VMD Tcl script that draws the C-alpha trace (Angstrom):
set ca {
  {26.30 7.67 -20.96}
  {25.06 4.35 -22.31}
  {22.49 2.55 -20.16}
  {24.64 -0.56 -20.58}
  {27.75 1.12 -19.21}
  {28.74 -0.17 -15.78}
  {28.57 2.32 -12.95}
  {29.75 2.22 -9.33}
  {27.48 2.84 -6.36}
  {29.39 6.02 -5.57}
  {28.94 7.36 -9.11}
  {25.23 6.47 -9.24}
  {24.54 8.24 -5.94}
  {26.54 11.28 -7.08}
  {24.54 11.48 -10.33}
  {21.22 11.47 -8.48}
  {22.49 14.00 -6.00}
  {23.59 16.36 -8.76}
  {20.79 15.95 -11.28}
  {17.77 14.75 -9.29}
  {15.44 16.49 -6.89}
  {16.22 15.66 -3.27}
  {12.71 14.48 -2.39}
  {13.83 11.16 -0.86}
  {16.47 10.08 1.65}
  {17.44 6.60 0.42}
  {19.74 4.14 2.08}
  {23.13 4.37 0.33}
  {22.70 1.21 -1.72}
  {22.43 1.16 -5.52}
  {20.41 -1.77 -6.81}
  {20.76 -3.18 -10.29}
  {18.97 -6.55 -10.24}
  {16.16 -8.32 -8.42}
  {14.74 -11.84 -8.33}
  {12.15 -13.15 -5.91}
  {13.03 -11.99 -2.38}
  {16.56 -10.88 -3.35}
  {18.15 -7.78 -4.84}
  {21.76 -7.16 -5.87}
  {23.71 -3.91 -5.89}
  {25.92 -2.77 -8.75}
  {28.97 -4.34 -7.09}
  {27.19 -7.70 -6.95}
  {26.36 -7.89 -3.23}
  {23.14 -9.79 -2.50}
  {20.46 -8.61 -0.07}
  {17.09 -9.69 1.24}
  {14.53 -7.03 0.30}
  {12.49 -6.28 3.43}
  {10.62 -3.29 2.02}
  {9.19 -4.68 -1.25}
  {8.95 -1.17 -2.73}
  {6.47 -0.26 0.01}
  {4.51 -3.49 -0.64}
  {4.38 -3.12 -4.43}
  {6.54 -6.21 -5.00}
  {4.36 -8.69 -3.11}
  {4.82 -11.27 -5.86}
  {8.61 -10.97 -5.72}
  {11.01 -9.14 -7.98}
  {10.67 -9.82 -11.70}
  {8.13 -12.62 -11.35}
  {8.39 -14.47 -14.68}
  {4.63 -14.69 -15.26}
  {4.14 -10.96 -14.71}
  {7.20 -10.02 -16.78}
  {6.06 -12.28 -19.60}
  {2.61 -10.68 -19.62}
  {4.17 -7.22 -19.72}
  {6.69 -8.01 -22.46}
  {4.20 -9.91 -24.58}
  {1.65 -7.11 -24.47}
  {4.33 -4.45 -25.05}
  {5.19 -6.14 -28.32}
  {1.56 -6.01 -29.46}
  {-0.09 -2.79 -28.25}
  {1.04 -0.42 -25.52}
  {-1.32 2.55 -25.46}
  {-4.48 3.73 -27.17}
  {-5.74 6.19 -24.55}
  {-9.39 5.73 -23.64}
  {-10.44 7.44 -26.87}
  {-10.75 3.88 -28.24}
  {-11.44 0.47 -26.76}
  {-8.64 -2.05 -26.43}
  {-8.96 -5.82 -26.28}
  {-7.43 -6.28 -22.81}
  {-9.01 -3.73 -20.46}
  {-12.47 -5.30 -20.34}
  {-10.99 -8.68 -19.46}
  {-8.99 -7.12 -16.63}
  {-12.03 -5.25 -15.34}
  {-14.09 -8.44 -15.32}
  {-11.32 -10.42 -13.59}
  {-10.74 -7.77 -10.91}
  {-14.40 -7.05 -10.20}
  {-15.11 -10.77 -9.87}
  {-12.07 -11.21 -7.62}
  {-13.02 -8.40 -5.25}
  {-16.80 -8.72 -5.62}
  {-17.69 -5.31 -7.05}
  {-19.70 -4.25 -10.10}
  {-17.31 -1.74 -11.64}
  {-13.63 -0.78 -11.79}
  {-12.17 2.61 -12.70}
  {-8.53 2.14 -13.76}
  {-5.76 4.59 -12.89}
  {-1.98 4.38 -12.59}
  {-0.64 5.37 -9.18}
  {-1.99 5.01 -5.67}
  {-2.34 8.77 -5.19}
  {-4.33 9.02 -8.44}
  {-6.63 6.26 -7.21}
  {-7.20 8.06 -3.90}
  {-7.99 11.30 -5.74}
  {-10.41 9.35 -7.94}
  {-12.15 7.87 -4.91}
  {-12.55 11.32 -3.35}
  {-14.10 12.70 -6.54}
  {-16.39 9.68 -6.85}
  {-17.50 10.02 -3.23}
  {-18.29 13.72 -3.60}
  {-20.20 13.27 -6.86}
  {-22.26 10.48 -5.28}
  {-22.96 12.73 -2.28}
  {-24.35 15.53 -4.45}
  {-26.31 13.41 -6.89}
  {-27.49 10.54 -4.68}
  {-27.41 11.71 -1.05}
  {-28.54 15.25 -1.79}
  {-25.79 17.19 -0.02}
  {-25.81 20.83 -1.20}
  {-23.26 21.55 -3.92}
  {-19.73 22.25 -2.66}
  {-20.69 21.37 0.93}
  {-19.65 17.70 1.00}
  {-17.05 16.76 3.58}
  {-14.98 13.60 3.96}
  {-13.78 12.28 7.31}
  {-10.15 11.10 7.48}
  {-7.86 9.87 10.25}
  {-4.94 11.59 11.91}
  {-1.50 10.27 10.95}
  {-2.86 9.05 7.63}
  {-0.82 8.56 4.50}
  {-2.78 8.51 1.24}
  {-0.28 10.10 -1.16}
  {1.46 13.37 -1.96}
  {-0.91 15.41 -4.14}
  {-1.99 18.87 -2.94}
  {-5.47 17.66 -2.06}
  {-4.20 14.63 -0.16}
  {-1.63 16.53 1.89}
  {-4.42 18.98 2.73}
  {-5.66 16.42 5.24}
  {-2.26 15.16 6.36}
  {-0.85 16.20 9.72}
  {2.76 15.50 8.69}
  {4.54 18.88 8.80}
  {7.24 17.72 6.37}
  {4.59 16.86 3.77}
  {2.66 20.10 4.30}
  {5.08 22.94 5.05}
  {5.15 25.59 2.29}
  {2.81 23.70 -0.04}
  {-0.42 25.60 0.74}
  {-3.03 26.89 0.23}
  {-4.78 23.60 0.84}
  {-8.06 22.03 -0.20}
  {-11.05 22.32 2.11}
  {-13.66 19.66 2.77}
  {-11.94 17.25 5.16}
  {-12.42 16.54 8.85}
  {-9.65 14.75 10.78}
  {-10.44 12.43 13.70}
  {-8.36 10.04 15.79}
  {-7.62 6.67 14.19}
  {-9.12 3.60 15.85}
  {-11.73 5.67 17.68}
  {-15.33 4.73 16.90}
  {-16.71 7.26 19.37}
  {-14.97 10.11 17.55}
  {-16.31 8.83 14.23}
  {-19.90 8.65 15.48}
  {-19.69 12.09 17.01}
  {-18.72 13.71 13.73}
  {-21.22 11.68 11.69}
  {-24.03 12.52 14.11}
  {-23.25 16.24 14.20}
  {-22.79 16.89 10.47}
  {-25.31 15.95 7.77}
  {-22.90 16.96 5.00}
  {-20.53 14.04 5.50}
  {-20.09 12.13 2.23}
  {-17.53 9.50 3.17}
  {-15.02 8.09 5.63}
  {-11.56 7.40 4.16}
  {-9.40 5.01 6.16}
  {-6.36 2.76 5.93}
  {-7.15 -0.69 7.40}
  {-3.63 -0.55 8.86}
  {-1.72 2.73 8.97}
  {1.48 1.58 7.27}
  {3.46 4.76 6.83}
  {2.57 5.89 10.35}
  {4.40 2.85 11.72}
  {2.19 -0.18 10.99}
  {-0.56 0.71 13.44}
  {-3.10 -2.14 13.54}
  {-6.52 -1.00 14.80}
  {-8.47 -2.69 17.57}
  {-10.50 -5.80 16.83}
  {-13.86 -4.73 15.42}
  {-12.80 -1.19 14.51}
  {-13.28 -1.59 10.77}
  {-16.60 -3.40 11.02}
  {-17.78 -0.88 13.61}
  {-16.79 1.99 11.33}
  {-18.65 0.43 8.42}
  {-21.76 -0.02 10.59}
  {-21.64 3.66 11.54}
  {-21.22 4.68 7.91}
  {-24.29 2.67 6.98}
  {-26.26 4.10 9.91}
  {-25.56 7.68 8.82}
  {-25.63 7.15 5.05}
  {-21.92 7.72 4.52}
  {-19.59 5.85 2.13}
  {-16.88 3.69 3.70}
  {-13.72 4.15 1.59}
  {-10.86 1.70 2.20}
  {-7.40 2.70 1.02}
  {-5.80 -0.70 0.48}
  {-3.02 0.54 -1.79}
  {-0.44 -0.81 0.67}
  {-2.42 -3.38 2.67}
  {-4.25 -5.05 -0.21}
  {-3.31 -7.92 -2.52}
  {-2.44 -10.47 0.21}
  {0.06 -8.37 2.18}
  {-1.68 -8.79 5.55}
  {-2.49 -12.49 5.21}
  {-5.81 -11.94 3.43}
  {-6.52 -10.88 -0.11}
  {-7.68 -7.61 1.46}
  {-6.96 -6.35 4.95}
  {-10.65 -5.48 5.25}
  {-11.52 -9.12 4.48}
  {-13.96 -7.77 1.95}
  {-13.83 -10.86 -0.26}
  {-14.24 -14.40 0.95}
  {-13.53 -16.30 -2.24}
  {-9.78 -15.71 -2.07}
  {-8.91 -19.35 -1.32}
  {-7.25 -18.22 1.88}
  {-7.06 -21.31 4.09}
  {-7.57 -19.18 7.18}
  {-10.64 -17.33 5.88}
  {-13.65 -17.79 8.15}
  {-16.13 -17.28 5.33}
  {-17.54 -14.17 7.01}
  {-16.10 -10.84 5.81}
  {-15.25 -8.28 8.47}
  {-16.30 -5.43 6.21}
  {-16.88 -4.77 2.53}
  {-15.97 -1.19 1.58}
  {-18.35 0.93 -0.47}
  {-15.28 2.15 -2.38}
  {-12.06 0.11 -2.54}
  {-8.74 1.66 -3.57}
  {-5.98 -0.62 -4.88}
  {-2.52 -0.05 -6.32}
  {1.11 -1.10 -5.78}
  {0.96 -4.93 -5.84}
  {-1.91 -4.85 -8.33}
  {0.98 -4.91 -10.81}
  {3.50 -6.89 -8.78}
  {5.75 -3.85 -8.98}
  {6.28 -4.25 -12.71}
  {4.23 -1.31 -13.96}
  {2.06 1.48 -12.48}
  {-1.45 0.05 -12.05}
  {-4.12 1.27 -9.64}
  {-7.88 0.97 -9.47}
  {-11.00 2.18 -7.70}
  {-13.79 -0.36 -7.30}
  {-17.43 0.24 -6.37}
  {-20.89 -1.05 -7.16}
  {-23.18 0.42 -9.83}
  {-25.17 2.56 -7.37}
  {-21.99 4.53 -6.67}
  {-19.86 4.19 -9.80}
  {-22.87 5.03 -11.98}
  {-22.50 8.74 -11.19}
  {-19.34 8.86 -13.33}
  {-20.20 9.88 -16.90}
  {-18.02 10.47 -19.99}
  {-15.78 13.46 -19.45}
  {-16.07 13.47 -15.65}
  {-12.75 11.78 -15.01}
  {-9.99 10.07 -16.95}
  {-6.35 9.32 -17.57}
  {-4.38 8.89 -20.79}
  {-2.52 5.90 -19.37}
  {-5.18 4.60 -17.00}
  {-6.47 1.27 -18.31}
  {-3.81 0.88 -20.97}
  {-3.27 -2.60 -22.45}
  {0.03 -3.27 -20.66}
  {-1.46 -2.31 -17.29}
  {-4.45 -4.56 -17.88}
  {-2.33 -7.55 -18.90}
  {0.04 -7.04 -15.98}
  {-2.85 -6.65 -13.53}
  {-4.38 -9.97 -14.52}
  {-1.04 -11.75 -14.27}
  {-0.34 -10.20 -10.88}
  {-3.67 -11.43 -9.48}
  {-3.06 -14.86 -11.03}
  {0.21 -15.16 -9.12}
  {-1.42 -14.19 -5.82}
  {-4.06 -16.89 -6.25}
  {-1.98 -19.64 -7.88}
  {0.84 -19.40 -5.34}
  {-1.49 -18.93 -2.33}
  {0.43 -15.87 -1.24}
  {-2.23 -14.68 1.21}
  {-1.88 -17.96 3.08}
  {1.90 -17.73 2.95}
  {1.84 -14.18 4.31}
  {-0.43 -15.27 7.16}
  {1.80 -18.20 8.16}
  {5.13 -16.43 7.82}
  {3.86 -13.27 9.49}
  {2.75 -15.27 12.52}
  {6.16 -16.95 12.65}
  {8.03 -13.67 12.21}
  {6.28 -11.94 15.11}
  {6.69 -15.00 17.34}
  {10.43 -15.16 16.67}
  {10.93 -11.42 17.16}
  {8.96 -11.52 20.40}
  {11.37 -14.15 21.73}
  {14.19 -11.67 21.21}
  {12.25 -8.66 22.53}
  {11.68 -10.31 25.93}
  {15.32 -9.65 26.84}
  {15.94 -6.61 24.65}
  {16.61 -3.04 25.71}
  {16.71 -1.66 22.17}
  {13.35 -2.95 20.86}
  {10.07 -2.31 22.69}
  {7.61 -4.22 20.50}
  {6.82 -5.84 17.18}
  {3.42 -5.34 15.59}
  {1.65 -6.06 12.34}
  {-0.45 -8.47 10.33}
  {0.70 -10.97 7.76}
  {3.99 -9.78 6.32}
  {3.40 -6.12 7.08}
  {5.24 -5.61 10.36}
  {7.29 -3.09 12.28}
  {9.52 -2.93 15.34}
  {9.51 0.00 17.72}
  {13.02 1.11 18.62}
  {13.55 2.23 22.20}
  {14.65 5.76 21.38}
  {13.14 9.09 20.37}
  {11.84 9.92 16.89}
  {14.60 12.51 16.59}
  {17.36 9.98 17.26}
  {19.38 8.29 14.52}
  {19.19 4.85 16.15}
  {16.65 3.30 13.76}
  {18.57 4.66 10.76}
  {21.84 3.32 12.18}
  {20.24 -0.11 12.67}
  {19.05 -0.10 9.05}
  {22.55 0.79 7.91}
  {23.89 -2.16 9.92}
  {21.19 -4.43 8.49}
  {22.34 -3.37 5.02}
  {25.88 -4.37 5.83}
  {24.54 -7.73 7.04}
  {22.58 -8.36 3.84}
  {19.04 -7.10 4.57}
  {17.39 -3.89 3.36}
  {14.78 -2.03 5.42}
  {13.93 1.61 6.12}
  {12.83 3.55 9.21}
  {9.54 5.40 9.34}
  {8.70 8.15 11.82}
  {12.22 8.14 13.19}
  {12.16 5.27 15.65}
  {10.13 2.61 13.80}
  {11.52 0.10 11.30}
  {9.06 -1.44 8.86}
  {9.60 -5.02 7.70}
  {7.68 -6.08 4.58}
  {9.42 -8.74 2.45}
  {7.98 -10.15 -0.78}
  {5.23 -12.67 -0.09}
  {7.03 -15.38 -2.08}
  {9.48 -15.78 0.80}
  {9.72 -19.28 2.31}
  {10.18 -20.33 5.93}
  {13.89 -21.04 5.61}
  {14.50 -17.59 4.15}
  {12.36 -15.93 6.79}
  {14.25 -17.58 9.64}
  {17.53 -16.56 8.02}
  {16.25 -12.99 7.98}
  {15.15 -13.19 11.62}
  {18.69 -14.30 12.44}
  {20.14 -11.31 10.56}
  {17.75 -8.92 12.30}
  {18.33 -10.22 15.82}
  {22.12 -10.41 15.40}
  {22.12 -6.85 14.12}
  {19.90 -5.61 16.95}
  {22.19 -7.26 19.48}
  {24.98 -4.92 18.34}
  {22.88 -1.97 19.58}
  {21.83 -3.33 22.96}
  {22.73 -1.05 25.84}
}
mol new
graphics top color blue
foreach p $ca { graphics top sphere $p radius 0.5 }
foreach p [lrange $ca 0 end-1] q [lrange $ca 1 end] { graphics top cylinder $p $q radius 0.2 }
display resetview
């Protein structure tokens, strides 16, 4: 079959069902084109994208500056591996480290790869700098986390769907309750072999759980007190999604009009991905200062595609767009408006209990059980009304549109959402 041959939605879904692994449960919509905040299916119907490829498309679909950088570099040099230098990677590393205020960047491709890299970096630092006995280092993580799908990462997940029949699992992780500083201090105080604390600033996949005010800064203070590395997984929350360049507010030169000038917390290790490429190409990165990143020596870690010229060019363009178009500020303003408008509806709603989030990473809690189909049915109705979103954890619907959305578009989407919800009121 030619890639140019037209195909119906029904045929495309049937092909995936027959020839692809069934590792996802997509909405039954087949997309063929995207631009800005919109996507179109193969029959030509237009939708608002309210998922943004799990926050990878912060800069909007097919942003011309990012696409141009990708195409231009692809015509020149695509891949050298790291066996040789290329003329783009160093420029990207300088740009990104200056942007996020770190000494060094280790480039990878996917978010899960970047998390794995951070775990290895943390352990190596613990053995060589902190003096933890070999093979005894442990890393503290939070319950209900989502850091990826590799065997090591699901070893510290408590999602039975992600874990069942994939063992044996990797040791070396201690799970504690999210947003609980007392639990963190207890484990740090009682165990001298703790190397790091890995945390999502907002637990996105768990249902957009925003921690209490001061949780992140308190956690960083405890990590410093006990000589433990604070590792922030900002694969989903980073790159302006939450109304700041980073959800941890680790950089205060982001030109965010609402930035106070005082960072809440600067991670010891920062993990980025997804929107680091604007959704155009797999690009992820781990950032740290020399005292930590210096433990990595030639041969310790690598990736054939990590740091390739296309990724580097795309990464620079993606960060340019975030800054030039003030997308952190836009996410802050529109996110505030979105939650205010939804709260007006929720006051008199029986089907929605709450809206929560930061910036343009938000979720509504459906008044039904996790086992019910209500949230899925609402997303199906939203699709019919021209807006695409997906449930998470059964009764939660995540809303995360591209950050290039304007106020008129956002209010149009609020209207679609509230009209759809009204169809499900009891």
